[in-house]
C-alpha positions in Angstrom: 0.0 0.0 0.0 1.2 3.5 -0.9 1.7 5.7 2.2 0.0 9.0 1.4 1.6 12.3 2.3 -0.6 14.4 4.6 -0.4 17.8 6.2 -2.7 20.4 7.9 -3.6 23.8 6.6 -6.1 26.6 6.6 -8.2 27.9 3.6 -7.3 31.4 2.5 -9.4 31.7 -0.6 -10.9 29.8 -3.5 -11.4 30.4 -7.2 -12.8 28.1 -9.9 -12.8 25.1 -7.6 -9.1 25.6 -6.7 -8.5 26.6 -3.1 -5.5 28.4 -1.7 -4.3 26.7 1.5 -1.7 27.9 4.0 0.1 25.0 5.6 1.4 24.9 9.1 4.9 25.5 7.7 3.7 28.8 6.3 3.6 27.8 2.6 0.6 28.6 0.4 -0.4 25.7 -2.0 -3.3 25.1 -4.4 -5.6 22.2 -3.7 -8.8 20.8 -5.1 -11.7 19.2 -3.2 -11.8 15.4 -3.0 -15.2 14.2 -3.9 -17.7 14.3 -1.0 -16.0 15.5 2.2 -17.4 14.5 5.5 -17.2 16.3 8.8 -14.8 14.5 11.1 -15.0 14.3 14.9 -11.3 14.8 15.3 -8.5 15.5 12.9 -5.6 14.5 15.2 -4.5 11.8 17.6 -3.8 12.5 21.2 -0.1 13.2 20.4 -1.2 15.9 17.9 -0.3 13.9 14.7 -2.8 13.7 11.9 -5.3 10.9 11.9 -6.3 8.9 8.8 -9.4 7.3 10.3 -11.6 10.3 11.1 -14.0 10.4 8.2 -17.4 8.8 9.1 -19.8 7.8 6.3 -22.7 8.9 8.6 -21.2 12.4 9.2 -22.7 15.6 7.9 -21.5 16.7 4.5 -19.9 20.1 4.7 -19.2 22.8 2.2 -15.7 24.3 2.3 -15.3 27.9 3.5 -12.5 30.4 4.0 -11.0 29.8 7.5 -11.7 26.1 7.5 -8.9 24.0 8.9 -8.3 21.1 6.5 -6.1 18.1 5.9 -4.3 17.9 2.6 -3.2 14.7 0.9 -1.2 13.5 -2.1 0.3 10.2 -3.0 3.7 11.4 -4.1 5.7 14.7 -3.9 4.9 15.3 -7.6 1.1 14.9 -7.3 -1.3 17.8 -6.8 -2.6 18.4 -3.3 -6.2 17.4 -2.6 -8.4 18.5 0.4 -9.2 15.2 2.1 -10.9 16.4 5.3 -12.5 19.5 6.8 -11.8 19.6 10.5 -14.5 20.6 13.1 -15.4 24.3 13.2 -15.4 26.3 16.4 -17.3 29.2 14.9 -18.8 30.5 11.7 -20.1 33.6 10.0 -23.0 32.8 7.8 -25.3 34.6 5.3 -28.5 33.6 3.6 -27.9 31.6 0.4 -28.2 33.7 -2.8 -31.7 34.0 -4.3 -33.5 34.5 -1.0 -33.5 30.9 0.0 -33.6 29.8 3.6 -30.3 27.9 3.5 -27.0 29.5 4.6 -23.7 30.1 3.0 -20.7 30.1 5.3 -18.6 33.2 4.6 -15.9 32.5 7.1 -15.2 29.7 9.5 -13.2 29.6 12.8 -13.5 33.3 13.3 -12.1 34.6 16.7 -13.5 38.2 16.6 -15.2 40.8 14.4 -13.4 44.1 14.3 -15.8 46.9 13.2 -13.9 50.0 11.9 -15.4 53.4 11.4 -13.9 56.9 10.9 -14.4 59.7 13.3 -15.1 61.8 10.2 -14.7 61.7 6.4 -16.8 59.7 6.1 -19.1 60.6 9.0 -19.9 57.6 11.1 -23.4 56.1 11.0 -24.2 54.6 14.5 -27.2 52.6 13.1 -24.8 50.8 10.7 -22.3 50.2 13.5 -25.1 48.8 15.7 -26.1 46.4 12.9 -22.5 45.1 12.6 -22.4 44.5 16.3 -25.7 42.7 16.4 -24.4 40.5 13.5 -21.4 39.6 15.6 -23.5 38.9 18.7 -26.0 36.8 16.6 -23.1 34.6 15.4 -21.7 34.3 19.0 -18.5 36.2 18.0 -16.6 38.6 20.1 -16.6 42.2 18.7 -14.5 45.3 19.1 -14.6 48.7 17.5 -11.9 50.8 15.9 -12.6 54.6 15.4 -10.0 55.8 13.0 -9.0 59.3 11.8 -9.5 60.7 15.3 -7.1 63.6 14.4 -10.0 65.1 12.3 -12.2 65.7 15.4 -9.9 65.4 18.3 -9.6 62.6 20.8 -12.0 64.1 23.3 -14.9 64.5 20.8 -14.3 61.0 19.4 -14.5 59.4 22.9 -17.6 61.4 23.9 -19.4 60.2 20.7 -18.6 56.5 21.2 -18.5 56.2 25.0 -21.9 54.5 24.9 -20.3 51.5 23.2 -17.6 51.3 25.9 -20.4 51.5 28.5 -22.2 48.6 26.7 -19.0 46.5 27.1 -17.3 46.8 23.7 -13.6 47.5 23.6 -13.1 50.7 21.6 -9.8 51.7 20.0 -9.2 55.3 18.9 -6.6 55.4 16.2 -4.9 57.8 13.8 -2.5 56.5 11.1 -1.5 60.1 10.4 -0.7 60.9 14.0 0.6 57.4 14.8 -2.0 57.1 17.6 -3.4 53.9 19.1 -1.7 51.5 16.7 0.1 49.3 19.2 -3.1 48.3 21.0 -4.7 47.3 17.7 -1.6 45.3 16.7 -1.8 43.4 20.0 -5.5 42.4 19.7 -5.0 41.2 16.1 -1.9 39.1 17.0 -2.6 35.4 16.9 -6.3 35.7 16.1 -8.5 35.3 13.1 -10.2 38.6 12.7 -13.0 39.7 10.4 -12.2 43.3 9.7 -15.2 45.2 8.4 -16.7 48.7 8.0 -17.7 51.2 5.4 -15.4 52.1 2.6 -13.1 55.1 3.1 -12.5 54.6 6.8 -8.8 53.6 6.3 -8.8 49.8 6.9 -5.9 49.2 4.5 -4.0 52.2 5.6 -4.3 51.2 9.2 -3.2 47.6 8.6 -0.2 48.6 6.5 0.8 51.1 9.2 0.6 48.2 11.7 2.5 45.7 9.4 4.8 47.7 7.1 5.7 46.0 3.9 2.9 43.4 4.1 0.7 45.2 1.5 -2.5 44.2 3.2 -5.5 45.5 1.3 -9.1 44.9 2.6 -12.4 46.0 1.2 -11.2 45.5 -2.3 -13.4 42.5 -3.0 -16.4 43.4 -5.2 -19.9 42.3 -4.3 -20.1 40.8 -7.8 -17.9 37.9 -6.6 -20.9 36.5 -4.7 -23.0 36.3 -7.8 -21.1 33.4 -9.3 -21.9 30.1 -7.6 -18.9 28.3 -8.9 -16.5 31.1 -9.7 -15.1 32.4 -6.4 -15.8 32.6 -2.7 -16.9 35.8 -1.1 -14.1 36.2 1.4 -10.3 36.2 1.5 -8.0 35.5 4.5 -4.8 37.5 4.7 -2.0 36.1 6.8 -0.4 38.7 9.1 3.5 38.7 9.1 5.2 36.0 11.0 2.9 33.8 13.1 0.7 36.7 13.8 -2.8 35.6 12.9 -5.1 36.4 10.0 -7.3 39.2 8.8 -10.5 38.1 7.0 -11.9 40.4 4.3 -15.6 39.6 4.0 -17.8 41.5 1.6 -21.5 42.0 2.2 -21.3 41.6 5.9 -24.5 43.7 6.3 -26.4 40.8 4.9 -25.0 38.3 7.4 -26.5 37.0 10.5 -29.8 38.8 11.0 -31.8 36.7 8.6 -31.5 33.7 11.0 -32.0 35.6 14.2 -35.4 35.2 15.8 -37.0 38.6 16.7 -37.5 37.5 20.3 -33.7 37.0 20.7 -32.6 40.4 19.4 -32.5 42.0 22.9 -29.8 39.5 23.8 -27.6 41.0 21.1 -27.5 44.3 22.9 -25.2 43.7 26.0 -26.5 46.7 27.9 -30.0 45.3 27.5 -29.2 41.7 28.0 -28.3 42.2 31.7 -31.7 43.7 32.4 -33.9 41.1 30.7 -34.7 39.1 33.9 -36.0 42.3 35.5 -38.8 42.8 33.0 -42.3 41.9 34.3 -42.9 39.6 31.3 -40.5 37.0 30.1 -41.4 37.6 26.5 -41.2 41.4 26.8 -40.4 43.2 23.5 -39.4 46.3 25.3 -41.6 48.5 23.2 -45.0 49.0 24.9 -45.2 46.5 27.7 -45.6 47.6 31.3 -42.9 47.3 33.9 -40.2 47.0 31.3 -36.7 47.3 32.8 -35.1 48.1 29.5 -37.4 51.1 28.8 -37.0 52.2 32.4 -33.2 52.2 31.9 -33.5 54.2 28.7 -35.6 56.8 30.6 -33.0 56.9 33.4 -30.2 57.3 30.9 -28.6 54.0 31.8 -29.2 52.7 28.2 -28.5 55.0 25.3 -31.6 56.3 23.5 -29.8 56.0 20.2 -28.9 52.3 20.9 -32.5 51.7 22.0 -33.8 53.3 18.8 -31.5 51.0 16.8 -33.0 48.0 18.6 -36.6 49.1 17.8 -35.7 49.6 14.2 -34.0 46.2 13.9 -36.9 44.5 15.8 -39.3 45.9 13.3 -37.2 44.6 10.4 -36.9 41.1 11.9 -40.6 40.9 12.7 -41.4 41.8 9.1 -38.9 39.4 7.5 -40.4 36.3 6.0 
């Protein structure tokens, strides 16, 4: 019997059925899918070596996604690599399948955090959009943090006053300026060793910030066109960029505004607002919508200034959207 060559890697991107895989040694290789892949219960033995007996015929068939940890195989050093296994996922970021169906498309797997980046000005920040991104992260059970860039345009004090409600809600907020070299080190630290989805409107300086953090890496995010998602077999709608050294990954994911909310039940939206979540057991009714019900702890907190009026208005707007979504 021929002993097959195997190694582990992570999916960076895919085009035309060929996937770019970064191996544990730091090399990037092309690989194709091998037939019907099955979800394995474990990809390694107790000593950490790769297992060859982990595929179960009764396991769930999975579709490959950017961020998936995989096992590659080939028979000889001259053969092409094939993806033999998709290892278990610890998290995912999903969107509704194209065409308005009720299935899901995994945009990114094994995400550690969602980093939402806005500018203090030019372009002016839109809190409702920021709230939507944060709810998407919460709905996908992913940690989230916020970067407010270009603080030199308004001053540090004004920027902090505008976004202090998010710090009060429990989100880490980083105030940065590439031009003034402000706040960069703290962002570098939270990106190190993690797989981070970096998102936000165009023009907020995502690429400029990343390249200031990692000079010479030529990291460009936000350049993926929405049109890539229109082709079912052409390309995947995300790309994972390795950070220098063993420093983690940045995941560029287009269309994040369409992610997450479609699968969130309306009665669970309140749990996606941390400052409201800690009040839910104080409402008179267990199924309180926090809109017109009596003895609502959330609305009482809004009236007392303990919960931001703007954040509450975002909640009401998103609740109406979810309640009217088929």
